[in-house]
N, C-alpha and C positions, 0 to 999 in steps of 0.2 A: 504494500500500500504506500503510494507516494505521499508527499507532504500535503498536497491539495486534497487528496482523498481523506487523509487523517483529519485535516481541519474541517472539512465538510461533514465528516462523521461527528466531530465534536459540536459543530454548529447545529446539526440536526438534534442531537441529544439536548442541547441548550435551547432548543426551539428558536434558533436563529434562521433567518431566511437564507436559502442557498444563494451564493453570489450570482449564479446565472439567471436568477429571477430578479435581481436588483439592477443589472446593467448589461448591455451588450458590449461595453467597452472592455476589451480584454485586459488592458493595463490597469484599469480601475478594479476589475475583478481580482487581479493578482495582489493589489495593494490592500483591498478589503481583507483578503485571506491573511496577508502578512500582519495587518493591523489587529485582527482577531487573535492571531498567535501572540502578538506583543501585548495583548490586553488593552488595545486602543479602540475606542468607540468613535464611529462616524455618524453623519446624518442618516445614512442608510439604516444603521442599527437603531437609531433613535426613532426614526419614522416607523419601523417595524414594531417597536415596543410602545408606541404612543398612538392609540386609536384616535382618529380625528373626531371631534365633537359633531354628531350628526345634525344637531339643531343649528350650530354655528355654520356648518358646511352649507346648509340650505338658506342661510341668512335669515332664519326665523327667530333670531334673538335680538332684542334691543337693549342696549346699555347706555343710552344717551342721556339719561337722567338718573336720579337716585331714588325714584319710586320703584325701580326694578332691581336688577335686570328682569325683563319680561320675556318669557320663552313661549312661543306659539308652536302648535303642532303642525308640522309640514304635511302630515297625512290627512289632517282636517283643517286646512289653512284658514277657513272662515268660521271655525267653530268658536273662537274667542278672539278678543282684542287685548291690547296692552292696558296697563292701569290708566293711562291718559286717554284711552280709546283708540289708539293708533291701530290701523288694520295691518294685515300682513303685507299688503301692497305698499303702504307708507313706510313700514319698517324696512322692507327689502330695498325700496328706492333710496331711502336715506343711507343705508349701509353701502349700497352700490355707489352712490354719489360720493360718499366720503372716501371710498377706495380710489375713485377717479381723481378727487381733489388731492389725495396723498401722492398718487403717481404723477399727476401733473406738477405738483410742487417739487418732486424729486428731479424731474427733467428740466423744469424752468429754472430751478436753483443751479443746476449744472450749466444751463445756458447762460445764466447771469454771471457765473464765475468766468466763463469764456469771454463775455463782454468786458468784464473787469480786466482780464489779461490783455485783450485786444486794445482797450483804451490805454493801458499802461505802455504797451509797445508803441502805439501811434504817438503818444505824448513824450516818448523818450524816457519814461520812468522805469521800464523793464527793458534791459539791453541784451539778455541772453536769448530772447526770441526775436524773430523778425517776420515781416510779411514775405512769405515764400512764393505765393501764387498771386501775382498782380492781375493776371487775366481773370482769375476767379473773383478777385476783389471788384474789378470793374463790372463783371457780369452780374454779380449780386446787387451792386449799387444800381445798375441800369434797370434791374427787374423790379425795383421799388421806386423808380422815378428820379433817382439821383443823377444829375448831369456829370458826365465823365470827360467829355471832349475838351482837350486843351487844359486839363487840370492836373495838378501834381498828385502823386500817390497819397501824400499826407492829407491833402484837401479832401480827396474822395473818401479816404478812410475815416477822417474826422466826421464827415457828414453821415457816413454809414453807421458808426457806433452810436452817434447821437440819435439817429433814426431808430436803430434797433433797440435802444433803451426803452422806447415807447412800448415795445412788446410786453414789458413788465409793469411799467409805472402809469401807463395811460388809463384814465378813468372814463373817457368817452371816445367815440369814434371806432375805427377798425384797426387791428394790428397791422403792421407794415406788410407782412407777407400775405395778407389777404389779396394783395394785388396779383399774386401768382395763381390764385384759385381760378379754374375755368369759369368764365362769366355766368354760364347758366347754373353751375353749382353754387356760385356766390349769390346769385339771384334767389335760389331756394333758401339759402341760409338767412338772407335778409328778410324774406317772407316769413320765416319761422322765428326770427329774432334770436339767432344763435351765432352771429358773427362775433368773435371775441373782441373785447375792448382792450384789456390788458390783463396779463396773467394774475397779477396780485389782486386786481378787482374781481376777477372771476372766481378765484380760489376763496377769497374772503366771503363773497356772496354765497358761494356753495356751502361753506361751513356754517354761515348764519342760517341759511334756509333749512339745514338739516338739524338745527338745534330744536329741542322740544318746543312745541307750540308755535312753530313758524310754518313752513311749507308742508302741507299735509295732503297733497294730491300727486300721485306717482307720475302722472304725465307732465305736470309743471316742474317737478323735481328733475325729471329726465331732460327737460328743455335746458335748464341751467347746467345740468351734467354734461350735455353735448357741447355747450358753449365753453365750459371749462376744459373738456378734453381737446377741443379744437385749439385752445390756447396753448396746449402742449404740442400737438403735432405740427401745426402751422406757426407756432410761436417758439417756445423754449427749445424743443428738440431741433427744429429747423435752424434756429440761430446757432445752437451748439455745433451742429454739423458744418454749417457754412463758414463760421469763424475758424473752426479747427482746420478746414481746408485752406483758408486764406493764410493762416499762420504757419501751418505745418506741411502743406502740400495736398493737392487733390489726388486721391488714389487713382492708380491705373493698375492693370493686372500684374500680379507678381506671384511667382511660385513659392510656396511656403511649406515648411515641415510642421506637422502637428503630432500631438500625443506625447506621452511621458518619455519616450525614447530620445527626445531632444535634450534631456539632461545629460551632462557629461561628468563621469566620476572623477576625472583628473582635472576638472576646472572648477572655479568658483561659480556656483549656480545661484543666480538672483532671479526671483520671480516678482513681477509687478502685477497686482490684481486690483481691479476696481473699475472706474469709469472715466476719469478725467485725464485727457492725453498729455497735459503739460508736465505732470510728474514723470511719465514714461519718456517723453521727448528729452527732458533734462538728463534722465538716467542713461539714455543712449550716448550722450556726450560724455558722461562720467566714466562709463565702462570702457570708453576709447581713449581716456586720458592717459598719456604715456606713463606718467609717474604712478598711477594706480595699477596699470597693467604690469609695470615692473614690480610693484609691491606684491601683486598676486603671484608672480613667478618666484619672487624671493620667499614666499610662503610655501612654495612647492607645487603650485598650480601651473598648468600649461597656459592658462589664460582666464578670462572672465566670460562666462556664458550667460547672456541676458535672454530671458524668455518671458512670455506673457501668459496670463490666464484671464478668463472671463472677458469683459468688454474693453477694458483698457488694452488688453492684449490684442483684441480684434482691431482696435484703432491703429496700432503700429504694425499689425500684420498687413493691413491693406496699404499702408504708406511706405513701409520699410522692409517688409518681408521678414520681420523678426519672428522666430519660431514660436509656436503656441502650444502650451503644455496640456490644455484641457479646459472644458467648460465648467460651469458652476458646481455641478455635483462631483467633480473630481478635485476640487480645491483642497479638501482635507486629505484625500487619498494620496496626492502627490507628496505631501509631507512625510508620509510613511516610508517613502523611498530612502529617507535618511540623507539624501544627496542635496537637499535644498539648503543653501547656506544663509539665505535670508528671503523672507517674503514681506514685501512692503505693500500696504494697501492704502486706498484713499476712501472712496465712498461707494455705497450701494452694493448689495449682494455679498457682503462680507459676513460669513458665519461667525458668531461668537465662539462656536465650537473649535475654531482654528487654534485658539489659544492653548487648549489642553493637548491637542495633537502636536503642536509645535514644541511644547514643553517636553513631551515624551522623547523627542528626537533632538533636543537641544538646538532647535532652529529659532533664530530671532524672528519674531513677528512684530513688524513695525507699523504703527498707524502714523499717518502723515498729515491728515486733514483735520482742522478744528471741529468739523461737523461729526467726526467719527473717532471717538476714543473707545477702547475696549478694555474692560477690567482684566488685568494680567498681562496685557501687551505693553511694549515699550512705545512711547510716543516721541517722535521726532518731527517737529512742525515743519511743513514744507512752505517755503517763502517764495512766492512767485517773483518777487523783486530780486532775490538772490537764489535762484533755483539750484544752480550747480553746487553751491556751498552745502546745501542739504543732501543732494544725491551723492556728492563725494563722500560725505560722512557715512551714508548708508553702504556704499561700496566698501569702505574701510571696515565697517562692522561685519560685512559678509566675508571679507578676507580673514578676519580674526577667527570667525567660526570655522572656516575651511582649515585653518592651521590647527584648530583644536577639536576637530571632528571626533566624536565618540560613538555616534550611531553606526550600526551596521548598514552598509550601502547595498541596496537592491533596486536597480533601475530596470523596469520593463524595457524590452528592446523595441517595442512597438513605435513605428514612425510612419505616418501617412503623408501624402503629398496632396496639396490643393492649389488651385489657382484662384486668387481672390483680388478684389480691388476694382469692382465694376461700378464706378461712380456714374452718375447721370451723364457727366461730361464725356467719360470714356465710352459709354454705350452709344452716345451720339456720334462720336468719332468712329467707333468700331463699325457702325452700320452705314455710315456715309462718307467717311474719309475726312481729311483736313478741310477741304473746301466745300463739301456738300454734306456736312454733318446733319443727320436727320433721323427721326424715328420712322420715316416713311417705309423702309424695308420691313420693320417690325409690323406696322399696321397692315401693310400689303400682305404679309404672310399670314396674319390673322384673318384677313378678309378672304384670301384664297384657300384657307383651310389647312395650310401646312402646320401652322401653330393654332391650336384650339383656343388658347387663351393664356393668361398670365396669372400665376399664383404667388403670393408672398407667404413663405413658411418661415416663421421667425420665433424668437423667444427663448425661454429658459429650459432647464431640465428640473425635474421634480421627483423626489424620492418616493412619492406615492404611486409612481409608475416606472416601469423599467427604463433606466436612463438610455437616451438616444434612440430607442427602438421605434417609437412612434414617428419621430422625425424621419428616420431612414426609410421605414416601410411606406410612409405617406408619400415621400418625394419619389420613391421608385414608382409608385402607382401613378402619380401625376405625370411624370415625364414619359412613362410608357404610353400614356394617353395624349401625348403631344402638347402637354401644358408646360410652358417655360416657367421655371421657378426662380424667384428672387429671395435672397436670404440675408438676415442680419442676426447679430447676437450669438448666443450659445448654440443655436440651431446649426449655423454654418460650420461650427467645429465638429458637431456630430456627423455632418455630411462629408466633411473633409476626411475624417478618420475612416469613413466608409468608402472613400475613393470616388465620390460622386461629384466632386468639384473640379475635375480635370477635363480637358477636351475629349480624352479617350472614353469618358463615361457616356459619350453620345450614343454608343452602341446599345445602351439600355433604354434609349428614348424610342418613341414611336417613329414611324418612317418619315413623317413630315417634319417633326422637330429635329430628328437626326440629320435630315438633309440640310436644314438651315444651319445647324451647329457645325457640320462639316464644311459647309460653304464659307462660313464666317471664321471658323477656327475657334469656336468658343464652347465652354461646357454647357450642358443643359440646365445647370444650377449655377446662378450667378451670386457670389458672395459680395455684399455691399459694405459691410463694416459692423459697428457696434449696434446695440439696441436703440440708442438715440438716433442712429442713422436710418431708422424706419422712415424718416422724413425724405430720404432719397427715393423711396417707393412712391410717396405722395407726389414728388416732382415728376417721376417717370409717368405716373398715371395722368397727371395734368398735361404732360407733353404728348401722350397718346391722344388725348382729347383735342389738343391744339393742332396736331398733325392732320386730323380729320379722317372721316370714313368709319368711325366707331362710336358715333353718337355725339351729343352736345354736353354731356355731364359725366362726371366720374361714375355716377350710378348707372350709366348706359354701357359701360365697358364690360367685356367678357373677362372679368377678373374676379378673384376671390382671395381672401387672406386666412391665415390660421396660425395660432400659437398652441401647438399640440401638447406641450409639456410645461405650460406656464406655471409660475409660482408666486408672483409678486403683484402688488397694487399698481406698480408701473405698467405691467402687462394689461391690466384692466383699462387703464387710461389709454394705452396704445390701441387696444382693441376698439374702444369706444370712439377714438378720433378717426379710426378707419371707417367705422360704421357711420358716424356723422358725416364723413366725407363722401359716402356713397358706396362703400365696399361691403359685400357679404363677408362676415368674419366668423370663423368657427374656432371655438376653443375646446381643448381636451381636458383630461384629468377629472375635473369637477366644474360645476358652475354655481355661483352663489345666489340662486333664485329657485323658488319652488315652482315646478312645472304645473300648468293648469291655472295659474293665477292671472289676474288682469295685468300685473306688471310684466310677467313673463310674456304674455301675448303682445304687450306694447313693444318690448325689445326685439322679439323674435318675428313679429309680423307687421305691426302698425307703422313702425318707423319707415319701412320700405314704401308703404302707400303714401307717405309724406314726401317722397322724393329723395330719401336718404338710403343708407344700406340697412342691413339687419344683422342680428346675431344668430349664430348656430352653435350646436353643441353635439359632440360625439366623443367617445373614448377610443374605440378601435380605429387604427389608421385607415383601414379599408372603408369603414363607414364614413370617416371624415372625407376621404377622397371622393366617394360617391356623392356626398353633399356638395362639395366644391365643383366637381365636374358637371353635376346637374344644373347648378346655378350658372356656370359658364355657358352651358348649352342653352339655357333659358335666355340669356342675354344675346347669344348669337342668333337665336330664332327671332327675338324682338328686332334685331338689326337686319334681318333678312339674310343671315349668313348660315342658316341651318343646313343648307344644301351646299356641299363642296363645289366650288367653281371648277370647271374643266381647265386643266392645265395645258396650255398650248405653247409649243416652242416656236418662237417667231424668227423669221429670216430677216435680212436687211431691208427687203422691200416692204415687209410688214411694219418695221420700225419707222421707215421713211413716211409711210402713209399716216402713221400716228402723229409724227412730228408735224406733218403738213396740216393735219386737222387742228 
């Protein structure tokens, strides 16, 4: 009996879930087994040993005042009301809206941080960063009506950051990026009264409305919920993405290595985990500092190996090709390798459980952001005005740990290859070239039936479901049915590990999509960046509308979205800003609403009749795929594209006759 069999036998006797039921990631399986042998607990074990509250899972619990908490029965939702008289629909709508407000706050605070850095760079107060993509600066400025002709970079940039500040602080009017919304979609928003004014205003009003005794009609709560979510997608998230591109470079395709095999036993291994790119960008400079490289070699290392995890890893993955060690549910498991000499974190998706795992392997866990301190972790404040001073110190701490390693090293050999970095700008170039950049080839191939539609498969991993499995199986089913897939966040790492983000994966696609992929030289799955970069998908959808032939609004497009393994309130906000933008959006794992209620019907049916998108839910990847494909086919039929057009090869005389016409 080998060690794996022995550990699984012990796990069975201890009523632990077998690792093959927890994740399809082979490296993570190996580290869970090692962790159990070492007596280390991870989120996988905690989830197995902690049953989710069924009342809370259905959002049938209200704790917004101190006359409760009030628990309603999801099996008989209208059998009773809360102490104040709140119905199940009011309670669920309030809970849902507060999730959106929290998720929106996370993304808009991230975006505001990027505005602060941008302002500091433009005004010369931050000197370690610079504007790397002037072309992107000018394009973003032009998109919201800022004059660029004959003006200096500083003049344009000053106007841009001042304008984008309105995304947060404005109390009346429309957020700046509302100018990017397709006119007919914006017309629908105006009619419904859901165009965001400013993120702070929308979040504040949402929290007020959901206080006891204020808004008590689920439809009216949803109206403000939609306005708040749109302040995320077309506000905070979009600002964060665009400023990151301007400062650090707009992504273009790059081949990257993923999975735990990117760690090197003979090097100082540093992991950056979180969401804000400025920490990682500065760390790139520090690990290449000659004096620090020399110090690492003096400590016995062959060099310094910088890798990413979660979304800050995805940010630099698409810009610099920095290796990526794994997604959210692998962040504890990778510490079990014993090879991590430091993990530095900033904000969002940071498990508090990392502290105990890091302690077991003598790995420094460093928090760097004033918004995120963790009991038991060391805090080293990251200063945007002197970033390299901070990251140099972090590298020195990692070198010290390498020199004093005590943990047994066991690094899984798993390494996958992916091609990522498909920004809107690159897709435009990829399809049309330098002088004729356009989405026309994409729209044309949707119209002629080679591509059935487009799907966004995004989001987290969740220990309540087998890690990566739903992402991988869902995407396989979609591309097999000629659906082009766009990805952000942890999902794209799951697909990269599975080998689905390389051009060679086109052989798994249906004949139409395969033909397009092989012609262009692209994968059938396009990785766009971090979870905040879902705004790139909104821009792509808007460009599809602008290009023409697929309807007048985002709601007309043969597209669908999905977060099959989501776990955070940020994901709820993302999902709802896609729904409010007009996209059918399916979530997996669980959904915090009781089926058969009026609020459920409102989100899953009524919003679509109002000219928006709608929600969907399924757990099995094949069920999710069926829902998404059925919706895409429904939109194709509405556009008159349900019958595939005959494909005709034209000779030169045919082309001349078209040109003459």
